[in-house]
N, C-alpha and C positions, 0 to 999 in steps of 0.2 A: 621736500618730497617725502619726508617721514611724518608729515602732519596727518592726523586721522580726524575726520569730521564724524561725530556721533550724530546720526540721523534718527536715532531712536528717542523720540520725545514722549513717549507714553508714560515714562516714570516720573516726569515733572509734575509738581503739585499744581493743582487748579486754583486760580484766584477765586472763582465762584465758589468752589467747595470751601475755601478758606473764609470767605465772607459768611457762608452759611454756618460754619462751625463757630466763628466769632460771635455772630448775632445770637445763636441758640445757647451758646455758653453764657453769654451775657444775660440772656433771658432767665436761665436757670439760677444763675447767681443772684439776680434781682429777686426772683421768686423765693429763694432760700432766705435772703436778707429780710424780705417782707414778712415771711412766715415767722422767722425768729423775733422780729420786732413785735409782731402781733402776739406771739407766745409770751414774750417777756412782759409786754404791756398788760395782757390778761392776767398774769400771775401778780403783778403789782396791783392791778385793780382789785383782785380778789383779796389780797392782804389789806388794802385800804378799806375795803367793805367790812371784812371780818374785824378789823381793829375798831372801826367806827361803831359797829354793833356792840362790841364788848365794852367800849367806853361808855356808850349810852346806857348799857345795863349797870356799869359801875356808878355812874353819875345818878342814875334812878335810885340804886340801893342807898347810896350816901344820902340823898334828899330825903328818902323815907326814914332812914335811921335817925335823922335829926328830929323826926316827929314821934317815932315809935320806939326808939331805943333797941334794946336787945330783942324785942318782939317783932322786929322788922323781918318779914319773910325773905328768904334767899331768892336770887334771880330764878327764873323759870327752870324748875328741876328737870323738865323734859329736854331742855336744850343745853343746860349748863350744869357743871359740877362746881360747888362753892366750897372754898376752904378758907379758914382763918388760922394764922400762924400761931395764935394763942391756944389753939386746939390741935387735935391730931390731923397731920397733913401727910400726903405720900412723901417718901424720902427723896424722890427725884426733883421735888419742888424746893428743897433746902438751897439749892445753888442759885436760885433766882430771888434776889433781895433788892433789886433796883426796880423802881416803878417804871414799866415799859410794856410795850406789846411784844410777845414772844412767839416763835414757831420752833417746836421741839419734836424730834423723832423718838418714838417709843416703840421699838420692835418695827412693825409694819405701819403703825399709825402715826400720822403727822398731826400733832397736837398744836392748836392755836389757843393762846390764853393771854390774859392781861394781869399784871401785878400793879397793885395800888395800895395806898395807906388805908388801913381800916378806919372808918368814920369815928370809932371809939377813941382813936389816938393811940391804940396799942397794937403793935404788930402790922403784918401785911395780910391783905386778902387777895385771893386768887379766884378769878372767874375763867373756867375752862369749858370749852366746847366739849360736849359728850362725843363718843365715837360716832364718826360719819356725820355729826350734826353741822360740821363746818364744810361739808361737801355739797351744800345746796346749789352751788354754782356749776357743778359738774355737767349738768344737762345743757346749761348755757354754753359752757366750754366746748362740749361735744358739737353743738350746733355751730359754734363759731368756727371750730376747726374744719368742719365739713364745708362751711361757706368759704373759708380761706382756700381750702383744697379745690373747690369748685372754680372760685374766681381765678386761682393760680393757673389751673389747667386751662381755663378759658383764655386767660391772657397768653399763656404759653402757645396755644393754638393760633391765636391771633398774630403773635410774633412770627411763628413758623410760616403762616400763610403770607405775611408781609414780606418776609425774607424771600420766599419762593418767587412772589410776584416781582420784588426788587430784582432778584437774580435773572428772572425771565426778561424784564425790560432792559437790563444792562447787557445780558449776554446775547440777545438777539441781534443787535448791530455788530457785536464782535464776531458772532458766528457768520454773519454776512460778509464781514471783512475777511475772515478766514476763506470763505468761499471765493471771494474776489482775488485774493492772493494766488489761488490756483490758476487764475487767468493771467498772471504775471508774464509767463513765458511768451516769446514773440509769436508763436504759432496759435495763441489763444485769442478770442475776440476781445474787443474793447468793452469795458464795463462802465457803468454809470455811478458817479458819487452821489448817492441819494440817501444817506444816513440821516435819521431824524434829530440827531444831537450834534451840537456844535463840535465837540472833541472828536468824535468818531467821523464826522463829516471832513475834518481836516486830515485825519488819517487816510481816508479814502481818496481825498483830493491829491495828497502827496503820493499815494500808490498809483493813482491814474496818471500823474505827471510822469512818474518813473517808468510806467508802463509805456506811455508814449515815447519817451526817450529811448527805452530798450528796443521798441519796434523800429524806430528810426535808425538806431545804430546797427540793428540786425539787418535792415534792408540795405543800409550803406555797405555793410560787410558782404552781403550777398552780392551786391553790384560789383565790389571790388574784386571779389572772387571770380565772378563771371567775366569782368573785364580782363583780369589777369589771365584767365583761362583761354579767352579768345584773342586778346590783343598782344599778349606777351609770348604765349606759345607759338603763335604764327611767325613772328620774325625770328624766333629761335630756330624754327624748322627751315625757314628760308636760308639763314646763315649756314646751318649744317649742310643743306643741300648744295649751297654755293661752295662750300669747303670741299665737299666730295668732287665737285667739278674741277676745282683748282688742283686737286690732288692728282687728277687724271692727266693733267698737262705733262708733256714730256720734258719740255725745256723749262725747268724751274730750278732756281739756285738753291743752294743748301740753306741759306738764311730764310728764303721764302718757305721752304719745306718746314724749317723750324717753327716759323711763324704760323703756319697752317696747322701744325700739331698743337700748338699752344692755344689757338683759337678753337680748335676742335674740343680740346679738353675743357676750355671755358664754357663753350656751348653746352657740353654734356653736364657740366656742374651746374649751369643756370637752369637746365631742363630738370635736373633732379631737385634742386632747391625750390623751383616753381611748383613741382608736383608735391613736394613735402609741405610747403606753405598751404596749398590748396587742401591737402588731406587734413592738416591740423585744424584748418578753419571749418571743417565739416562737423555738424553735430554727431552723426554716425558715419563711420567709414564702411563703405559697401564691401561685401564679401569678395567681390572680384579683385579688390586691391591687395588682398592678403595672399602671401606665398609662403611656402615652406622652406625658409631661408637657412642656409648653412652659415653660421657665424664665422668659422674658421676659414671658409672659402672666401667670403667677403673681405675678412680681415687680411688675408694673404694678398688678395687683389689690390686692396688699398695700400698695403705696405709697398708692394712693387711700384705703384703709381708714385708714392712719396719717396721712392729710393734716391732720385737725383736731388731732391730738396734736402734729404738727410745727409748725403754725401757732401753737399755744398756747405752745410752748416757743421759738418764734421761731428754729427751725432751718431752714436752707436745705438743699436737696437737689440734688445733681449726679449725673445718670444717664448712663452711657455704655454702650450696648448695641451691640457691634460685630457680633455675629451671634446668631441665635436658637438656643439650645441646646435640643435635645429629649433628655429623660432618661427612661429606663425605671425607674420607681420608684413606690412609694405616694405619691400627691399630698400626703398628710398630712405626709410627712417634709420635702418641699420648703417647704410652708407654715410649718411649725414653725421650720425653719431661718431662713427669711427673717424671721419674726415676732420671733424671739429676737435676731437680729442687729440689727434695727431697735430694739427695745426697749433693748438695751445701748447702742447708739450714742446714743439719746435721753437715757437717764438718766445715763450716764456721760461723755457728750461735751459739746462746747461749742456752736458755732453753725453746723457744716457737716458734712454727711455725704456722702461720695462712693461711688457704686456703680458698679463696672465689671463687664461681662459680656463675656468674650472667650475664644475656643476653647471649652474645657470647664471653665472656671474662673469662679467668682463671687467678687469681692472687695469688701468693705465697709470703708471708712476713715472714722473719725470724729476730728475734732480734739479735743484734751484741754483741759479747763477748768483752767488751771494755777493759778487763784486758789482752787480747791477740791481737797479731798483725796478726793473721791468717786471719782476715776479709779483709786484704789489697789485697788479690788476690783471686778472684773467678775463679774456675777451668775451664778447657777447655770444660767441659759439656756445658757451656753457648755458646761456639762457635758452637758446634753441634746443639744446638737449633736454633741459628741464621741461620745456613745453611738450616735446615728444614724449618723454617719460610719463608725464601727467596724462597725455592723451592715451597711452597704451597701458597705464597703471603699472609701469615698471618703477622700480626704486633706484633713485639716482642719489649718490652720496659723495661729497668731496671732503678731503682732509689735507691739512697743510701744516707742516712744522718747519723748523729752521733749514732742513736739508732737502726735503722732498714735498712734492704735491702729488696727491693720488686722487683719481676719480674712478668710481666703480658703479656699475649698473647691474642690477639684478633683474633678469627677465622673467616675467610672470606670463604664463600662457593665458590668453583670453578665454573667459568662461563662455 
């Protein structure tokens, strides 16, 4: 009875939104990796090109030096700075003594140069690109980056369109299933399982089978309620009328009168139970069945009715009514609740029943007969009470320890 079902599902994540985020994130990651790969490859390609050019100049100078000696002209002075370690060289070149291709930052200038042995056999020679002369690939790089950006954006747009189309194709049958779920209640029309996909068609087929089962069960329950209403209430009325006629007979023995009273009480109880079960089975209880019931009045009336049973079982009763609660409810519900609580307390209890009425709560406590095992099972009357409380949105709670069993009901006015 304390279970609460959260019907607010708007805060749940959407699987289609998750798919969209995953695909778009994946596309962005691929685009970044692709761009990074192109950038690294382009830088390496630039270094290879510059190194090849410098080595070509170095080999050409060495070849000419073999023919012309010290009269050999240096590499193209418009493109390169040429230094020989046997002559004056910039101080920052002293650290480079191993033959190789180098890249070195001087302030804001990125220097590319090659160190090789001088063809004279003495010292090192340095062929260095002049300022900005090694940036001849910048235009190519700019165009390459623009192309990468254009291709990346184009691919990203394609992925977004594909994802949107994919989500549209997948979400459409699921949206149709959601609409068909709205037709699951028994008062809604039968739908057709026509999903274009195997998986969603299986879901729709299962829903349709469940819908047919629900409709059949609902029809059967309606028939049972209708049969109960007509076929059971009629004989009860006949029995009650017959008892009234028997009660008017003058020559009736004491035993017969006692039997008539018991039959009358049983008929009244059967009538109340029948009305209660019919009301529980309704989807909505009509306003005409609701009464402004006084809990204390109904409680006292039922206690008086149970007094012979209490005396026979030698059970004492302690009642504490702090205030009179008025409840808008079918009177049968409150009567059945009190009757079932009293019966369970008498059958499964020991020698004392405590009843407390305060605020909007009715509590009934019975001591447990520890010498008997009968308290291990409390009857189906509690199940009936649970169903009534579920129907009326009342809170029903039970608690048991070694000495006592308590059942409490908090009455909530209908909205």
